[in-house]
C-alpha positions in Angstrom: -28.1 41.1 -66.7 -27.8 38.3 -64.2 -27.5 38.7 -60.4 -23.9 37.6 -60.5 -23.0 40.2 -63.2 -24.7 43.0 -61.2 -22.9 42.0 -58.1 -19.5 41.9 -59.9 -20.2 45.3 -61.4 -21.0 46.6 -57.9 -17.9 45.1 -56.4 -15.7 46.6 -59.1 -17.3 50.1 -58.5 -16.6 49.7 -54.8 -13.0 48.7 -55.4 -12.6 51.8 -57.6 -14.2 54.0 -55.0 -11.8 52.8 -52.3 -8.8 53.2 -54.6 -9.8 56.9 -55.2 -10.2 57.4 -51.4 -6.8 55.9 -50.8 -5.1 58.2 -53.2 -6.3 61.3 -51.4 -4.8 61.5 -47.9 -7.5 63.7 -46.5 -10.3 61.4 -47.7 -8.4 58.4 -46.5 -8.1 59.8 -43.0 -11.8 60.6 -43.0 -12.6 57.1 -44.2 -10.5 55.5 -41.4 -12.2 57.7 -38.8 -15.6 56.7 -40.1 -14.7 53.0 -40.1 -13.4 53.3 -36.5 -16.6 55.0 -35.4 -18.7 52.3 -37.1 -16.7 49.7 -35.2 -17.2 51.4 -31.9 -20.9 51.6 -32.4 -21.1 47.9 -33.2 -19.1 47.2 -30.1 -21.4 49.2 -28.0 -24.5 47.5 -29.4 -22.9 44.1 -28.8 -22.8 43.1 -32.4 -19.1 42.6 -32.1 -17.7 40.9 -29.1 -14.1 41.5 -27.9 -12.1 38.5 -26.7 -12.5 39.4 -23.0 -16.3 39.4 -23.5 -16.2 35.8 -24.9 -16.4 32.7 -22.8 -13.5 30.2 -23.1 -15.2 28.1 -25.8 -15.8 31.2 -28.0 -12.3 32.3 -27.5 -10.9 29.0 -28.7 -13.1 29.1 -31.7 -12.2 32.7 -32.6 -8.4 32.0 -32.1 -8.7 28.9 -34.2 -10.3 30.9 -37.0 -7.6 33.6 -36.7 -4.8 31.0 -36.9 -6.4 29.5 -40.1 -6.8 32.9 -41.7 -3.3 33.9 -40.9 -2.0 30.6 -42.3 -4.0 31.1 -45.5 -2.8 34.7 -45.8 0.9 33.7 -45.3 0.5 31.0 -48.0 -1.1 33.4 -50.4 1.6 36.0 -49.8 4.4 33.4 -50.2 2.7 32.2 -53.5 2.5 35.7 -54.9 6.1 36.4 -53.9 7.3 33.3 -55.6 5.2 34.0 -58.7 6.7 37.5 -58.9 10.2 36.1 -58.7 9.7 34.2 -61.9 8.3 37.0 -64.1 10.1 37.6 -67.4 11.3 41.1 -66.2 13.4 39.3 -63.5 15.0 36.9 -65.9 17.8 37.6 -68.3 17.8 36.6 -72.0 19.5 33.3 -71.5 16.7 32.2 -69.0 14.0 33.5 -71.4 15.4 31.3 -74.2 15.2 28.3 -71.9 11.5 29.1 -71.1 10.4 29.8 -74.6 9.4 26.9 -76.9 12.2 25.8 -79.2 11.8 25.9 -82.9 12.9 22.6 -84.6 
């Protein structure tokens, strides 16, 4: 098994684990608390800087990155929304006949 295959298998297992956690409300709340505590510890150690701890140059860089990520996310959501609007379940039979290949 190659390294990429092992990593993909591990990622799939993590996704499945998080899905199981999200289904159970109690486990989901516990997971959120755990993540928040982990974030607070990182902040205390200085691993994560808040915006008011950054100098102006770092703030500009962070905000630029946030803008780019938000732009990318909005594009991705718009694309998925437009893809969902053209699925066969949303079309009637007349439209499906237009989309299917014609027999000569």
